[in-house]
C-alpha positions in Angstrom: -95.5 -69.7 -48.8 -97.4 -71.8 -51.3 -97.0 -68.6 -53.7 -92.9 -68.3 -52.4 -90.6 -67.8 -55.2 -87.1 -68.2 -54.7 -85.1 -66.3 -57.1 -81.4 -65.3 -57.4 -78.6 -66.8 -55.4 -76.9 -66.6 -52.5 -73.1 -67.4 -51.2 -73.3 -69.2 -47.6 -70.8 -70.6 -45.1 -71.9 -74.2 -43.9 -70.9 -74.1 -40.0 -69.3 -77.3 -37.8 -73.0 -78.7 -37.3 -73.9 -78.8 -40.6 -76.3 -75.9 -41.0 -76.6 -73.1 -43.7 -78.7 -70.6 -43.4 -81.9 -69.7 -45.7 -82.1 -66.3 -47.0 -84.9 -63.8 -45.1 -86.7 -63.3 -47.9 -87.0 -67.0 -49.1 -88.4 -67.7 -45.8 -90.5 -64.3 -45.2 -94.0 -66.5 -45.5 -93.4 -69.1 -43.6 -92.2 -67.3 -40.1 -89.7 -68.6 -37.9 -91.1 -72.1 -38.1 -90.3 -73.0 -42.0 -90.2 -76.5 -43.1 -87.8 -77.6 -45.8 -87.5 -81.2 -47.4 -83.9 -82.0 -48.7 -83.3 -84.3 -51.4 -80.4 -85.5 -53.5 -80.2 -83.3 -56.7 -78.8 -83.9 -60.1 -75.2 -82.8 -60.6 -74.1 -83.1 -57.3 -76.7 -80.7 -55.6 -79.2 -80.9 -52.9 -82.9 -80.0 -54.1 -84.7 -78.0 -51.3 -88.6 -78.1 -51.1 -90.5 -76.1 -49.0 -93.1 -78.5 -47.0 -96.2 -76.9 -49.0 -94.4 -78.3 -52.3 -92.9 -81.4 -51.1 -96.6 -82.3 -49.6 -98.4 -81.2 -52.8 -95.7 -82.5 -55.7 -94.6 -85.5 -53.5 -96.1 -86.9 -50.5 -99.8 -86.7 -52.2 -98.5 -88.8 -55.0 -96.5 -91.1 -52.7 -99.2 -92.0 -51.0 -101.1 -93.7 -53.8 -98.1 -96.2 -54.5 -99.0 -99.5 -53.3 -96.9 -101.0 -50.7 -97.2 -103.9 -52.2 -95.4 -103.2 -55.4 -92.3 -104.5 -54.9 -90.1 -102.2 -57.6 -91.9 -98.6 -56.3 -91.7 -99.7 -52.7 -87.9 -100.1 -52.9 -87.6 -96.7 -54.8 -89.8 -95.1 -52.1 -87.4 -96.6 -49.3 -84.1 -95.5 -51.3 -85.9 -92.0 -51.5 -86.8 -91.8 -48.0 -83.7 -93.2 -47.0 -81.6 -90.3 -48.8 -84.3 -87.3 -47.8 -84.2 -85.1 -44.7 -86.3 -83.2 -43.1 -85.2 -79.6 -41.4 -87.0 -76.7 -39.9 -85.2 -73.5 -39.4 -84.0 -72.6 -36.3 -84.4 -68.9 -35.1 -81.7 -67.8 -37.0 -83.0 -69.3 -40.2 -80.4 -72.3 -40.8 -81.7 -75.8 -42.1 -79.2 -78.5 -41.0 -78.1 -80.8 -44.1 -77.4 -84.4 -43.4 -73.8 -85.5 -43.7 -74.4 -88.3 -46.4 -76.5 -84.9 -48.6 -73.4 -83.2 -48.1 -71.1 -86.0 -49.0 -73.6 -86.2 -52.6 -73.1 -82.7 -53.2 -69.4 -82.4 -51.9 -70.3 -79.2 -49.8 -67.5 -78.5 -47.3 -67.3 -75.0 -46.2 -68.9 -72.8 -48.2 -72.3 -73.3 -50.3 -74.3 -71.4 -52.8 -78.3 -71.3 -52.4 -79.9 -70.8 -56.0 -83.4 -70.0 -56.3 -85.3 -72.0 -58.9 -88.5 -70.8 -59.0 -90.2 -73.0 -57.2 -87.3 -74.8 -55.6 -83.9 -74.2 -53.9 -80.6 -75.9 -54.8 -77.2 -75.8 -52.9 -74.0 -76.6 -54.5 -70.6 -75.8 -53.8 -69.3 -72.7 -55.5 -67.1 -74.3 -58.3 -70.4 -76.5 -59.5 -72.2 -72.8 -59.3 -69.7 -71.4 -61.6 -69.4 -74.6 -64.0 -73.1 -74.1 -64.4 -73.5 -70.6 -65.4 -75.1 -70.2 -68.5 -74.7 -66.9 -71.4 -77.0 -64.4 -71.6 -78.5 -65.5 -74.4 -79.0 -69.1 -73.4 -80.8 -67.5 -70.2 -82.9 -65.8 -72.6 -83.5 -68.9 -75.1 -85.2 -70.8 -72.4 -87.5 -67.9 -71.5 -88.6 -68.1 -74.8 -89.0 -72.2 -74.6 -91.1 -71.4 -71.3 -93.5 -68.8 -72.7 -94.0 -70.8 -76.1 -94.5 -74.1 -74.6 -94.7 -74.2 -71.3 -91.5 -76.2 -70.7 -87.8 -75.9 -70.5 
């Protein structure tokens, strides 16, 4: 799954147990035991990271932080309290915490958006508000190609 790319968007229903299905093509390399980490995202979204990316980009760096550093220790406690880990069930569903759902204002419907290395979950309303014109998308691609940055 290290080379997994998440692109496209998928509308999904959220069931009564706060579960939403990860699209099959997004979990194809991980099999039935795919693990994702869910964190509060900016702009009332849930940021979903595959296990490998979470371990490489977050956990490896967090292990280097001294627990004796009061400010960093407090920040890690806050992040840890808001984060959750979810394994896909046999239907490919992950479970969101009530707190994360409230953060993203999610109720019965969600949009899952591929962000290349991660997935974002948001309300259909948030998705429609965030859409870019094609010219703006092309401007972003040009920036990436020229500088490697958005």
